[in-house]
C-alpha atoms as a printed R data frame, in Angstrom:
    type eleno elety resid chain resno       x       y       z
1   ATOM     1    CA   UNK     A     1  -3.355 -13.369  27.638
2   ATOM     2    CA   UNK     A     2  -1.870 -11.872  24.463
3   ATOM     3    CA   UNK     A     3  -0.138  -8.500  24.362
4   ATOM     4    CA   UNK     A     4  -2.901  -7.285  22.056
5   ATOM     5    CA   UNK     A     5  -5.390  -7.668  24.916
6   ATOM     6    CA   UNK     A     6  -3.256  -5.585  27.276
7   ATOM     7    CA   UNK     A     7  -2.743  -3.091  24.460
8   ATOM     8    CA   UNK     A     8  -6.494  -2.521  24.116
9   ATOM     9    CA   UNK     A     9  -7.139  -2.470  27.858
10  ATOM    10    CA   UNK     A    10  -4.343   0.041  28.478
11  ATOM    11    CA   UNK     A    11  -5.643   2.388  25.796
12  ATOM    12    CA   UNK     A    12  -9.175   2.442  27.122
13  ATOM    13    CA   UNK     A    13  -8.141   2.658  30.790
14  ATOM    14    CA   UNK     A    14  -6.195   5.840  30.057
15  ATOM    15    CA   UNK     A    15  -9.085   7.176  27.982
16  ATOM    16    CA   UNK     A    16 -11.604   6.660  30.772
17  ATOM    17    CA   UNK     A    17  -9.181   8.024  33.364
18  ATOM    18    CA   UNK     A    18  -8.978  11.259  31.388
19  ATOM    19    CA   UNK     A    19 -12.762  11.402  31.155
20  ATOM    20    CA   UNK     A    20 -13.165  10.923  34.902
21  ATOM    21    CA   UNK     A    21 -10.685  13.696  35.679
22  ATOM    22    CA   UNK     A    22 -12.633  16.285  33.734
23  ATOM    23    CA   UNK     A    23 -16.128  14.920  34.378
24  ATOM    24    CA   UNK     A    24 -16.716  17.251  37.331
25  ATOM    25    CA   UNK     A    25 -16.544  20.301  35.080
26  ATOM    26    CA   UNK     A    26 -19.335  19.060  32.801
27  ATOM    27    CA   UNK     A    27 -17.521  20.137  29.691
28  ATOM    28    CA   UNK     A    28 -18.811  17.547  27.251
29  ATOM    29    CA   UNK     A    29 -16.688  18.654  24.331
30  ATOM    30    CA   UNK     A    30 -13.549  18.840  26.446
31  ATOM    31    CA   UNK     A    31 -14.239  15.417  27.894
32  ATOM    32    CA   UNK     A    32 -14.666  13.875  24.468
33  ATOM    33    CA   UNK     A    33 -11.564  15.588  23.097
34  ATOM    34    CA   UNK     A    34  -9.388  14.587  26.042
35  ATOM    35    CA   UNK     A    35 -10.721  11.055  25.950
36  ATOM    36    CA   UNK     A    36  -9.943  10.635  22.270
37  ATOM    37    CA   UNK     A    37  -6.515  12.213  22.741
38  ATOM    38    CA   UNK     A    38  -5.763   9.893  25.651
39  ATOM    39    CA   UNK     A    39  -6.841   6.879  23.605
40  ATOM    40    CA   UNK     A    40  -4.542   7.867  20.732
41  ATOM    41    CA   UNK     A    41  -1.606   8.598  23.031
42  ATOM    42    CA   UNK     A    42  -2.113   5.318  24.868
43  ATOM    43    CA   UNK     A    43  -2.258   3.487  21.544
44  ATOM    44    CA   UNK     A    44   1.025   5.074  20.405
45  ATOM    45    CA   UNK     A    45   2.714   4.413  23.762
46  ATOM    46    CA   UNK     A    46   1.655   0.759  23.798
47  ATOM    47    CA   UNK     A    47   2.777   0.293  20.202
48  ATOM    48    CA   UNK     A    48   6.123   1.895  20.993
49  ATOM    49    CA   UNK     A    49   6.505  -0.374  24.015
50  ATOM    50    CA   UNK     A    50   5.673  -3.421  21.943
51  ATOM    51    CA   UNK     A    51   8.192  -2.366  19.297
52  ATOM    52    CA   UNK     A    52  10.869  -2.244  21.986
53  ATOM    53    CA   UNK     A    53  10.001  -5.619  23.511
54  ATOM    54    CA   UNK     A    54  12.046  -8.675  22.724
55  ATOM    55    CA   UNK     A    55  10.316 -10.897  20.202
56  ATOM    56    CA   UNK     A    56   9.884 -14.587  20.920
57  ATOM    57    CA   UNK     A    57   9.159 -17.297  18.378
58  ATOM    58    CA   UNK     A    58   7.228 -20.525  18.319
59  ATOM    59    CA   UNK     A    59   8.878 -23.931  18.202
60  ATOM    60    CA   UNK     A    60   9.798 -24.656  14.556
61  ATOM    61    CA   UNK     A    61   9.714 -28.440  15.023
62  ATOM    62    CA   UNK     A    62   7.375 -30.090  12.566
63  ATOM    63    CA   UNK     A    63   6.484 -26.848  10.807
64  ATOM    64    CA   UNK     A    64   6.986 -26.053   7.125
65  ATOM    65    CA   UNK     A    65   6.856 -22.673   5.381
66  ATOM    66    CA   UNK     A    66   6.124 -21.953   1.716
67  ATOM    67    CA   UNK     A    67   7.495 -18.655   0.353
68  ATOM    68    CA   UNK     A    68   7.024 -17.217  -3.136
69  ATOM    69    CA   UNK     A    69   9.498 -14.928  -4.901
70  ATOM    70    CA   UNK     A    70  12.683 -16.350  -3.389
71  ATOM    71    CA   UNK     A    71  14.978 -15.627  -6.351
72  ATOM    72    CA   UNK     A    72  16.106 -12.310  -4.855
73  ATOM    73    CA   UNK     A    73  15.323  -9.660  -2.248
74  ATOM    74    CA   UNK     A    74  13.127 -10.185   0.784
75  ATOM    75    CA   UNK     A    75  12.068 -13.706  -0.200
76  ATOM    76    CA   UNK     A    76  15.588 -15.122  -0.456
77  ATOM    77    CA   UNK     A    77  16.708 -13.539   2.833
78  ATOM    78    CA   UNK     A    78  13.589 -14.748   4.649
79  ATOM    79    CA   UNK     A    79  14.047 -18.286   3.343
80  ATOM    80    CA   UNK     A    80  17.623 -18.376   4.638
81  ATOM    81    CA   UNK     A    81  16.628 -16.962   8.042
82  ATOM    82    CA   UNK     A    82  13.744 -19.393   8.574
83  ATOM    83    CA   UNK     A    83  15.873 -22.310   7.417
84  ATOM    84    CA   UNK     A    84  18.526 -21.452  10.017
85  ATOM    85    CA   UNK     A    85  15.817 -21.221  12.681
86  ATOM    86    CA   UNK     A    86  14.879 -24.831  12.028
87  ATOM    87    CA   UNK     A    87  11.796 -24.555   9.819
88  ATOM    88    CA   UNK     A    88  11.351 -26.701   6.748
89  ATOM    89    CA   UNK     A    89  11.355 -24.142   3.944
90  ATOM    90    CA   UNK     A    90   9.870 -24.561   0.478
91  ATOM    91    CA   UNK     A    91  11.264 -21.697  -1.585
92  ATOM    92    CA   UNK     A    92   9.268 -20.833  -4.679
93  ATOM    93    CA   UNK     A    93  11.475 -19.396  -7.431
94  ATOM    94    CA   UNK     A    94  10.538 -18.090 -10.855
95  ATOM    95    CA   UNK     A    95  13.845 -19.483 -12.199
96  ATOM    96    CA   UNK     A    96  14.681 -22.607 -10.163
97  ATOM    97    CA   UNK     A    97  17.961 -23.022 -12.049
98  ATOM    98    CA   UNK     A    98  18.840 -19.352 -12.041
99  ATOM    99    CA   UNK     A    99  21.593 -17.548 -10.190
100 ATOM   100    CA   UNK     A   100  19.321 -16.503  -7.305
101 ATOM   101    CA   UNK     A   101  18.046 -20.021  -6.648
102 ATOM   102    CA   UNK     A   102  21.578 -21.469  -6.789
103 ATOM   103    CA   UNK     A   103  22.832 -18.850  -4.336
104 ATOM   104    CA   UNK     A   104  19.926 -19.619  -2.027
105 ATOM   105    CA   UNK     A   105  20.775 -23.324  -1.971
106 ATOM   106    CA   UNK     A   106  24.397 -22.504  -1.152
107 ATOM   107    CA   UNK     A   107  23.419 -20.278   1.793
108 ATOM   108    CA   UNK     A   108  20.773 -22.584   3.249
109 ATOM   109    CA   UNK     A   109  20.898 -26.140   4.541
110 ATOM   110    CA   UNK     A   110  20.141 -29.227   2.511
111 ATOM   111    CA   UNK     A   111  16.707 -29.302   4.150
112 ATOM   112    CA   UNK     A   112  15.528 -26.283   2.117
113 ATOM   113    CA   UNK     A   113  13.767 -27.222  -1.107
114 ATOM   114    CA   UNK     A   114  13.530 -24.990  -4.195
115 ATOM   115    CA   UNK     A   115  10.345 -25.222  -6.246
116 ATOM   116    CA   UNK     A   116   9.528 -23.790  -9.669
117 ATOM   117    CA   UNK     A   117   6.651 -21.363  -9.129
118 ATOM   118    CA   UNK     A   118   5.269 -18.666 -11.401
119 ATOM   119    CA   UNK     A   119   2.423 -17.175  -9.358
120 ATOM   120    CA   UNK     A   120   0.610 -16.096 -12.539
121 ATOM   121    CA   UNK     A   121   0.164 -19.708 -13.716
122 ATOM   122    CA   UNK     A   122  -2.430 -21.999 -12.179
123 ATOM   123    CA   UNK     A   123  -0.671 -25.209 -13.204
124 ATOM   124    CA   UNK     A   124   2.646 -24.240 -11.579
125 ATOM   125    CA   UNK     A   125   0.956 -23.202  -8.321
126 ATOM   126    CA   UNK     A   126  -1.034 -26.438  -8.300
127 ATOM   127    CA   UNK     A   127   2.112 -28.473  -8.987
128 ATOM   128    CA   UNK     A   128   3.873 -26.761  -6.063
129 ATOM   129    CA   UNK     A   129   0.939 -27.629  -3.820
130 ATOM   130    CA   UNK     A   130   1.052 -31.291  -4.834
131 ATOM   131    CA   UNK     A   131   4.810 -31.445  -4.298
132 ATOM   132    CA   UNK     A   132   4.557 -29.972  -0.805
133 ATOM   133    CA   UNK     A   133   1.529 -32.084   0.125
134 ATOM   134    CA   UNK     A   134   3.335 -35.283  -0.837
135 ATOM   135    CA   UNK     A   135   6.574 -34.186   0.825
136 ATOM   136    CA   UNK     A   136   5.131 -33.219   4.206
137 ATOM   137    CA   UNK     A   137   4.418 -36.689   5.531
138 ATOM   138    CA   UNK     A   138   3.074 -37.299   9.025
139 ATOM   139    CA   UNK     A   139   5.718 -35.377  10.960
140 ATOM   140    CA   UNK     A   140   5.350 -32.080   9.105
141 ATOM   141    CA   UNK     A   141   2.501 -29.611   8.617
142 ATOM   142    CA   UNK     A   142   2.353 -26.480   6.506
143 ATOM   143    CA   UNK     A   143   2.407 -23.703   9.080
144 ATOM   144    CA   UNK     A   144   2.537 -20.595   6.886
145 ATOM   145    CA   UNK     A   145   2.313 -19.334   3.315
146 ATOM   146    CA   UNK     A   146   4.255 -16.141   2.575
147 ATOM   147    CA   UNK     A   147   3.080 -14.303  -0.546
148 ATOM   148    CA   UNK     A   148   6.229 -12.340  -1.314
149 ATOM   149    CA   UNK     A   149   6.521 -12.404  -5.124
150 ATOM   150    CA   UNK     A   150   6.064  -8.969  -6.640
151 ATOM   151    CA   UNK     A   151   7.082  -6.620  -9.437
152 ATOM   152    CA   UNK     A   152   7.060  -2.833  -9.812
153 ATOM   153    CA   UNK     A   153   6.123  -0.321 -12.502
154 ATOM   154    CA   UNK     A   154   7.294   3.306 -12.441
155 ATOM   155    CA   UNK     A   155   5.420   5.271 -15.072
156 ATOM   156    CA   UNK     A   156   2.599   7.761 -15.424
157 ATOM   157    CA   UNK     A   157  -0.838   6.450 -16.293
158 ATOM   158    CA   UNK     A   158  -0.969   7.793 -19.874
159 ATOM   159    CA   UNK     A   159   2.345   6.134 -20.721
160 ATOM   160    CA   UNK     A   160   1.541   2.787 -19.104
161 ATOM   161    CA   UNK     A   161   0.164   0.192 -21.545
162 ATOM   162    CA   UNK     A   162  -2.850  -1.820 -20.470
163 ATOM   163    CA   UNK     A   163  -0.662  -4.914 -20.798
164 ATOM   164    CA   UNK     A   164   1.634  -3.538 -18.086
165 ATOM   165    CA   UNK     A   165  -1.284  -2.813 -15.754
166 ATOM   166    CA   UNK     A   166  -2.402  -6.390 -16.341
167 ATOM   167    CA   UNK     A   167   1.088  -7.831 -15.759
168 ATOM   168    CA   UNK     A   168   1.553  -5.984 -12.457
169 ATOM   169    CA   UNK     A   169  -1.920  -6.925 -11.308
170 ATOM   170    CA   UNK     A   170  -1.402 -10.581 -12.216
171 ATOM   171    CA   UNK     A   171   1.736 -10.871 -10.087
172 ATOM   172    CA   UNK     A   172   1.020  -8.540  -7.175
173 ATOM   173    CA   UNK     A   173  -2.734  -9.022  -6.745
174 ATOM   174    CA   UNK     A   174  -3.992 -12.196  -8.392
175 ATOM   175    CA   UNK     A   175  -0.786 -14.087  -7.516
176 ATOM   176    CA   UNK     A   176  -1.407 -13.997  -3.731
177 ATOM   177    CA   UNK     A   177  -5.066 -14.884  -4.285
178 ATOM   178    CA   UNK     A   178  -4.160 -17.824  -6.488
179 ATOM   179    CA   UNK     A   179  -1.524 -19.164  -4.081
180 ATOM   180    CA   UNK     A   180  -3.583 -18.671  -0.920
181 ATOM   181    CA   UNK     A   181  -6.679 -20.363  -2.311
182 ATOM   182    CA   UNK     A   182  -4.658 -23.321  -3.538
183 ATOM   183    CA   UNK     A   183  -2.898 -23.905  -0.201
184 ATOM   184    CA   UNK     A   184  -5.929 -23.345   2.020
185 ATOM   185    CA   UNK     A   185  -6.617 -27.077   2.678
186 ATOM   186    CA   UNK     A   186  -3.160 -27.521   4.259
187 ATOM   187    CA   UNK     A   187  -3.454 -24.306   6.283
188 ATOM   188    CA   UNK     A   188  -6.878 -25.350   7.542
189 ATOM   189    CA   UNK     A   189  -5.368 -28.523   8.959
190 ATOM   190    CA   UNK     A   190  -2.536 -26.674  10.744
191 ATOM   191    CA   UNK     A   191  -4.541 -23.572  11.731
192 ATOM   192    CA   UNK     A   192  -1.530 -21.671  10.468
193 ATOM   193    CA   UNK     A   193  -0.853 -18.243   8.989
194 ATOM   194    CA   UNK     A   194  -1.012 -16.333   5.730
195 ATOM   195    CA   UNK     A   195   1.529 -13.530   5.309
196 ATOM   196    CA   UNK     A   196   1.226 -11.019   2.465
197 ATOM   197    CA   UNK     A   197   4.056  -8.655   1.579
198 ATOM   198    CA   UNK     A   198   2.266  -5.474   0.530
199 ATOM   199    CA   UNK     A   199   3.656  -1.934   0.642
200 ATOM   200    CA   UNK     A   200   2.947   1.518   2.022
201 ATOM   201    CA   UNK     A   201   2.029   2.238  -1.599
202 ATOM   202    CA   UNK     A   202  -0.964   0.013  -0.863
203 ATOM   203    CA   UNK     A   203  -2.207   2.676   1.571
204 ATOM   204    CA   UNK     A   204  -1.192   5.836  -0.335
205 ATOM   205    CA   UNK     A   205  -1.145   6.265  -4.103
206 ATOM   206    CA   UNK     A   206   1.924   8.129  -5.279
207 ATOM   207    CA   UNK     A   207   1.858   9.841  -8.707
208 ATOM   208    CA   UNK     A   208   4.052   7.978 -11.158
209 ATOM   209    CA   UNK     A   209   3.508   4.691  -9.259
210 ATOM   210    CA   UNK     A   210  -0.220   4.246  -9.869
211 ATOM   211    CA   UNK     A   211  -0.100   0.782 -11.450
212 ATOM   212    CA   UNK     A   212   2.012  -0.541  -8.568
213 ATOM   213    CA   UNK     A   213  -0.089   1.244  -5.924
214 ATOM   214    CA   UNK     A   214  -3.313  -0.126  -7.420
215 ATOM   215    CA   UNK     A   215  -2.023  -3.680  -7.212
216 ATOM   216    CA   UNK     A   216  -0.862  -3.250  -3.601
217 ATOM   217    CA   UNK     A   217  -4.168  -1.620  -2.609
218 ATOM   218    CA   UNK     A   218  -5.852  -4.762  -3.906
219 ATOM   219    CA   UNK     A   219  -3.460  -6.930  -1.877
220 ATOM   220    CA   UNK     A   220  -4.198  -4.988   1.321
221 ATOM   221    CA   UNK     A   221  -7.940  -5.262   0.699
222 ATOM   222    CA   UNK     A   222  -7.609  -8.985   0.034
223 ATOM   223    CA   UNK     A   223  -5.715  -9.403   3.313
224 ATOM   224    CA   UNK     A   224  -8.387  -7.484   5.249
225 ATOM   225    CA   UNK     A   225 -11.203  -9.593   3.858
226 ATOM   226    CA   UNK     A   226  -9.280 -12.849   4.201
227 ATOM   227    CA   UNK     A   227  -8.412 -12.091   7.841
228 ATOM   228    CA   UNK     A   228 -12.079 -11.758   8.745
229 ATOM   229    CA   UNK     A   229 -13.203 -14.808   6.804
230 ATOM   230    CA   UNK     A   230 -10.430 -17.087   8.080
231 ATOM   231    CA   UNK     A   231 -11.127 -16.506  11.787
232 ATOM   232    CA   UNK     A   232 -13.659 -19.323  11.777
233 ATOM   233    CA   UNK     A   233 -10.875 -21.719  10.751
234 ATOM   234    CA   UNK     A   234  -8.302 -20.401  13.208
235 ATOM   235    CA   UNK     A   235  -6.075 -19.120  10.389
236 ATOM   236    CA   UNK     A   236  -4.477 -15.723  11.007
237 ATOM   237    CA   UNK     A   237  -3.605 -13.224   8.248
238 ATOM   238    CA   UNK     A   238  -0.811 -10.643   8.428
239 ATOM   239    CA   UNK     A   239   0.546  -7.940   6.120
240 ATOM   240    CA   UNK     A   240   4.090  -6.582   5.959
241 ATOM   241    CA   UNK     A   241   4.105  -3.117   4.369
242 ATOM   242    CA   UNK     A   242   7.626  -1.775   3.842
243 ATOM   243    CA   UNK     A   243   8.679   1.393   2.097
244 ATOM   244    CA   UNK     A   244  11.312   1.466  -0.680
245 ATOM   245    CA   UNK     A   245  14.544  -0.460  -0.053
246 ATOM   246    CA   UNK     A   246  17.566  -1.129  -2.256
247 ATOM   247    CA   UNK     A   247  16.545  -4.474  -3.710
248 ATOM   248    CA   UNK     A   248  16.505  -5.736  -7.315
249 ATOM   249    CA   UNK     A   249  12.969  -4.352  -7.681
250 ATOM   250    CA   UNK     A   250  14.374  -0.807  -7.315
251 ATOM   251    CA   UNK     A   251  17.331  -1.014  -9.700
252 ATOM   252    CA   UNK     A   252  17.558   2.145 -11.781
253 ATOM   253    CA   UNK     A   253  18.700   0.577 -15.075
254 ATOM   254    CA   UNK     A   254  15.769  -1.819 -15.657
255 ATOM   255    CA   UNK     A   255  13.282   0.839 -14.506
256 ATOM   256    CA   UNK     A   256  14.587   3.409 -17.002
257 ATOM   257    CA   UNK     A   257  14.675   0.800 -19.796
258 ATOM   258    CA   UNK     A   258  11.057  -0.128 -19.138
259 ATOM   259    CA   UNK     A   259  10.123   3.555 -19.057
260 ATOM   260    CA   UNK     A   260  11.765   4.114 -22.454
261 ATOM   261    CA   UNK     A   261   9.858   1.153 -23.838
262 ATOM   262    CA   UNK     A   262   6.524   2.481 -22.538
263 ATOM   263    CA   UNK     A   263   7.293   5.957 -23.882
264 ATOM   264    CA   UNK     A   264   8.000   4.710 -27.406
265 ATOM   265    CA   UNK     A   265   4.761   2.703 -27.362
266 ATOM   266    CA   UNK     A   266   2.745   5.855 -26.670
267 ATOM   267    CA   UNK     A   267   0.791   7.544 -29.416
268 ATOM   268    CA   UNK     A   268   2.252  10.549 -31.214
269 ATOM   269    CA   UNK     A   269  -0.293  12.792 -29.496
270 ATOM   270    CA   UNK     A   270   0.774  11.682 -25.999
271 ATOM   271    CA   UNK     A   271   4.500  12.097 -26.718
272 ATOM   272    CA   UNK     A   272   3.884  15.514 -28.274
273 ATOM   273    CA   UNK     A   273   1.712  16.648 -25.350
274 ATOM   274    CA   UNK     A   274   4.283  15.751 -22.705
275 ATOM   275    CA   UNK     A   275   7.474  16.415 -24.666
276 ATOM   276    CA   UNK     A   276  11.021  15.141 -24.289
277 ATOM   277    CA   UNK     A   277  11.921  17.625 -21.549
278 ATOM   278    CA   UNK     A   278   9.147  16.350 -19.316
279 ATOM   279    CA   UNK     A   279  10.130  12.698 -19.711
280 ATOM   280    CA   UNK     A   280  13.743  13.608 -18.902
281 ATOM   281    CA   UNK     A   281  12.616  15.388 -15.743
282 ATOM   282    CA   UNK     A   282  10.445  12.394 -14.840
283 ATOM   283    CA   UNK     A   283  13.460  10.084 -15.131
284 ATOM   284    CA   UNK     A   284  15.478  12.428 -12.927
285 ATOM   285    CA   UNK     A   285  12.662  12.398 -10.370
286 ATOM   286    CA   UNK     A   286  12.491   8.592 -10.398
287 ATOM   287    CA   UNK     A   287  16.261   8.397  -9.906
288 ATOM   288    CA   UNK     A   288  15.971  10.795  -6.988
289 ATOM   289    CA   UNK     A   289  13.328   8.587  -5.359
290 ATOM   290    CA   UNK     A   290  15.434   5.470  -5.904
291 ATOM   291    CA   UNK     A   291  18.499   7.154  -4.414
292 ATOM   292    CA   UNK     A   292  16.473   7.841  -1.269
293 ATOM   293    CA   UNK     A   293  15.610   4.159  -0.910
294 ATOM   294    CA   UNK     A   294  16.749   2.624   2.357
295 ATOM   295    CA   UNK     A   295  20.191   0.987   2.034
296 ATOM   296    CA   UNK     A   296  20.566  -2.769   1.816
297 ATOM   297    CA   UNK     A   297  21.824  -3.054   5.401
298 ATOM   298    CA   UNK     A   298  18.413  -1.773   6.550
299 ATOM   299    CA   UNK     A   299  16.607  -4.691   4.901
300 ATOM   300    CA   UNK     A   300  17.114  -6.618   8.136
301 ATOM   301    CA   UNK     A   301  14.275  -4.635   9.736
302 ATOM   302    CA   UNK     A   302  11.884  -5.936   7.066
303 ATOM   303    CA   UNK     A   303  13.064  -9.520   7.487
304 ATOM   304    CA   UNK     A   304  12.659  -9.227  11.271
305 ATOM   305    CA   UNK     A   305   9.018  -8.251  10.795
306 ATOM   306    CA   UNK     A   306   8.445 -11.017   8.253
307 ATOM   307    CA   UNK     A   307   9.906 -13.568  10.662
308 ATOM   308    CA   UNK     A   308   7.673 -12.299  13.468
309 ATOM   309    CA   UNK     A   309   4.621 -12.523  11.192
310 ATOM   310    CA   UNK     A   310   5.500 -16.137  10.357
311 ATOM   311    CA   UNK     A   311   6.858 -17.397  13.659
312 ATOM   312    CA   UNK     A   312   6.184 -14.828  16.380
313 ATOM   313    CA   UNK     A   313   4.387 -15.844  19.559
314 ATOM   314    CA   UNK     A   314   2.117 -12.804  19.326
315 ATOM   315    CA   UNK     A   315   2.173 -11.552  15.723
316 ATOM   316    CA   UNK     A   316   0.702  -8.227  14.658
317 ATOM   317    CA   UNK     A   317  -2.019  -7.859  12.062
318 ATOM   318    CA   UNK     A   318  -0.053  -5.208  10.187
319 ATOM   319    CA   UNK     A   319   3.698  -4.552  10.118
320 ATOM   320    CA   UNK     A   320   5.308  -1.309   8.954
321 ATOM   321    CA   UNK     A   321   9.076  -1.833   9.288
322 ATOM   322    CA   UNK     A   322  10.969   0.768  11.380
323 ATOM   323    CA   UNK     A   323   9.532   3.172  13.945
324 ATOM   324    CA   UNK     A   324  10.422   6.246  11.864
325 ATOM   325    CA   UNK     A   325   8.411   4.935   8.914
326 ATOM   326    CA   UNK     A   326   5.498   4.168  11.232
327 ATOM   327    CA   UNK     A   327   5.487   7.772  12.485
328 ATOM   328    CA   UNK     A   328   5.676   9.154   8.952
329 ATOM   329    CA   UNK     A   329   2.823   6.916   7.825
330 ATOM   330    CA   UNK     A   330   0.736   7.987  10.820
331 ATOM   331    CA   UNK     A   331   1.328  11.663  10.060
332 ATOM   332    CA   UNK     A   332   0.637  11.132   6.365
333 ATOM   333    CA   UNK     A   333  -2.697   9.466   7.074
334 ATOM   334    CA   UNK     A   334  -3.743  12.353   9.339
335 ATOM   335    CA   UNK     A   335  -3.215  15.054   6.689
336 ATOM   336    CA   UNK     A   336  -6.214  16.550   4.861
337 ATOM   337    CA   UNK     A   337  -6.554  15.311   1.285
338 ATOM   338    CA   UNK     A   338  -5.560  18.637  -0.284
339 ATOM   339    CA   UNK     A   339  -2.451  18.938   1.863
340 ATOM   340    CA   UNK     A   340  -1.445  15.339   1.188
341 ATOM   341    CA   UNK     A   341  -1.899  15.903  -2.555
342 ATOM   342    CA   UNK     A   342   0.300  18.996  -2.362
343 ATOM   343    CA   UNK     A   343   2.949  16.982  -0.508
344 ATOM   344    CA   UNK     A   344   2.947  14.244  -3.149
345 ATOM   345    CA   UNK     A   345   3.018  16.693  -6.073
346 ATOM   346    CA   UNK     A   346   5.925  18.642  -4.602
347 ATOM   347    CA   UNK     A   347   8.210  15.693  -5.299
348 ATOM   348    CA   UNK     A   348   7.072  15.266  -8.903
349 ATOM   349    CA   UNK     A   349   8.569  16.737 -12.113
350 ATOM   350    CA   UNK     A   350   8.419  20.536 -12.083
351 ATOM   351    CA   UNK     A   351   8.985  20.865 -15.834
352 ATOM   352    CA   UNK     A   352   5.649  21.771 -17.470
353 ATOM   353    CA   UNK     A   353   4.499  19.454 -20.275
354 ATOM   354    CA   UNK     A   354   5.080  20.681 -23.835
355 ATOM   355    CA   UNK     A   355   1.365  21.213 -24.405
356 ATOM   356    CA   UNK     A   356   1.114  23.532 -21.386
357 ATOM   357    CA   UNK     A   357   4.194  25.470 -22.489
358 ATOM   358    CA   UNK     A   358   2.738  25.939 -25.967
359 ATOM   359    CA   UNK     A   359  -0.549  27.210 -24.559
360 ATOM   360    CA   UNK     A   360   1.287  29.742 -22.410
361 ATOM   361    CA   UNK     A   361   3.076  31.102 -25.479
362 ATOM   362    CA   UNK     A   362  -0.169  31.518 -27.433
363 ATOM   363    CA   UNK     A   363  -2.245  32.734 -24.528
364 ATOM   364    CA   UNK     A   364  -4.128  36.019 -24.991
365 ATOM   365    CA   UNK     A   365  -4.334  38.539 -22.136
366 ATOM   366    CA   UNK     A   366  -7.184  37.768 -19.819
367 ATOM   367    CA   UNK     A   367 -10.158  40.111 -19.606
368 ATOM   368    CA   UNK     A   368 -10.148  41.870 -16.257
369 ATOM   369    CA   UNK     A   369 -12.517  40.497 -13.653
370 ATOM   370    CA   UNK     A   370 -14.524  43.429 -12.243
371 ATOM   371    CA   UNK     A   371 -14.312  41.901  -8.773
372 ATOM   372    CA   UNK     A   372 -10.529  42.271  -8.804
373 ATOM   373    CA   UNK     A   373 -10.200  45.778 -10.269
374 ATOM   374    CA   UNK     A   374  -7.964  47.924  -8.089
375 ATOM   375    CA   UNK     A   375  -8.076  51.708  -7.684
376 ATOM   376    CA   UNK     A   376  -6.411  53.343 -10.652
377 ATOM   377    CA   UNK     A   377  -6.749  50.339 -12.970
378 ATOM   378    CA   UNK     A   378  -7.572  52.069 -16.255
379 ATOM   379    CA   UNK     A   379  -9.655  54.582 -14.294
380 ATOM   380    CA   UNK     A   380 -12.352  52.037 -13.616
381 ATOM   381    CA   UNK     A   381 -12.777  52.845  -9.948
382 ATOM   382    CA   UNK     A   382 -12.293  50.991  -6.701
383 ATOM   383    CA   UNK     A   383 -11.989  47.277  -6.175
384 ATOM   384    CA   UNK     A   384 -15.330  45.563  -5.738
385 ATOM   385    CA   UNK     A   385 -15.461  43.413  -2.635
386 ATOM   386    CA   UNK     A   386 -17.763  40.426  -2.686
387 ATOM   387    CA   UNK     A   387 -19.640  40.105   0.590
388 ATOM   388    CA   UNK     A   388 -22.020  37.420   1.811
389 ATOM   389    CA   UNK     A   389 -24.845  36.634  -0.587
390 ATOM   390    CA   UNK     A   390 -28.175  37.866   0.768
391 ATOM   391    CA   UNK     A   391 -31.266  35.729   0.380
392 ATOM   392    CA   UNK     A   392 -34.248  37.011  -1.523
393 ATOM   393    CA   UNK     A   393 -37.000  37.263   1.065
394 ATOM   394    CA   UNK     A   394 -39.695  38.422  -1.335
395 ATOM   395    CA   UNK     A   395 -42.335  35.908  -2.184
396 ATOM   396    CA   UNK     A   396 -42.457  34.842  -5.767
397 ATOM   397    CA   UNK     A   397 -45.878  35.329  -7.215
398 ATOM   398    CA   UNK     A   398 -46.257  32.246  -9.305
399 ATOM   399    CA   UNK     A   399 -48.952  32.246 -11.941
400 ATOM   400    CA   UNK     A   400 -50.660  28.853 -11.824
401 ATOM   401    CA   UNK     A   401 -50.844  26.935 -15.049
402 ATOM   402    CA   UNK     A   402 -54.294  26.711 -16.463
403 ATOM   403    CA   UNK     A   403 -55.657  23.279 -15.596
404 ATOM   404    CA   UNK     A   404 -59.058  22.191 -16.708
405 ATOM   405    CA   UNK     A   405 -61.411  20.797 -14.126
406 ATOM   406    CA   UNK     A   406 -61.160  17.020 -13.583
407 ATOM   407    CA   UNK     A   407 -58.024  16.960 -15.763
408 ATOM   408    CA   UNK     A   408 -55.039  15.136 -14.165
409 ATOM   409    CA   UNK     A   409 -52.053  17.273 -13.287
410 ATOM   410    CA   UNK     A   410 -49.571  14.923 -14.970
411 ATOM   411    CA   UNK     A   411 -50.072  12.888 -18.097
412 ATOM   412    CA   UNK     A   412 -48.124   9.703 -18.754
């Protein structure tokens, strides 16, 4: 049986054991609380144990993998790793003659094949499918499709043009849908896997990253729906949801250049409302976030999870690389909404927008609220304390409206 089965059994055995221990006291609330606590603890313990276990992979013989976004970053490193493991790798690159694709071919074996794929274009995705279908032959089957291609946008909503929302959505959300639907006939034959590289931003929306978070939320939702619908075909669906790493997608220069471009495209009213000081602080905040990105040597933990999703004997449904990140994500999801909002806002620009600053300068003194008057305030007496509101128990004597006999109450 799979480890997932033992995982579930272990969690519920501990939960019921806790319930049996306290059942003699007849404390229903305590029983329920202890049972739920035991289930959560068992779940965490089993997940920790599974994280520590040695991962084993399937036999790569006769299996091909198609990966999008192999020019740089996670895609290129995954292609090289799977190629060395013995899989036939089809590496989709936006620029098949670019520096990234050439470097990939130098690092991998001659068996790896680079394809020109722009995931936003139907004809290029269809051409890649035809090429792979014709190239597979009788000895090969398409085992997995890895939707890795993605782009980022770091900007506040008011500064972000609709065209940028559309561009991010086309690559990060519609791209995986387009690729997966096109390659479904080959995956149905192999009963293989679909892997989608999402992000923790697909679970939590961070201010200043809304366009990117929206697109990744859509990817996560697509994966959830696809996983349920593909069970009847024996196709499994997996997501890999890393945090921020030092890859080309997080380079400070291009991000700041794009931000300047968005800012200059804003209307005069928007630029005047926020002001130059706010945009400078926003850039500083973005740089601070990028500097906290995990170093490039930590990218291996993401690639390990991607490999397990593609080739593991017992793959997980959802991967969050690194145990520390898993704990942080678990804690973040357990926070009340208001507290989580406060946590997110604490790492945002603290410089007030120009419009707010101007209002503060022109602001007239507030009229005193009688409920907050303190003793000695302008001789107005003691502070009024608001207690519980008391209901009005008196019956209202309602005077009935004059209605003529046999006349309907309501007229239409």
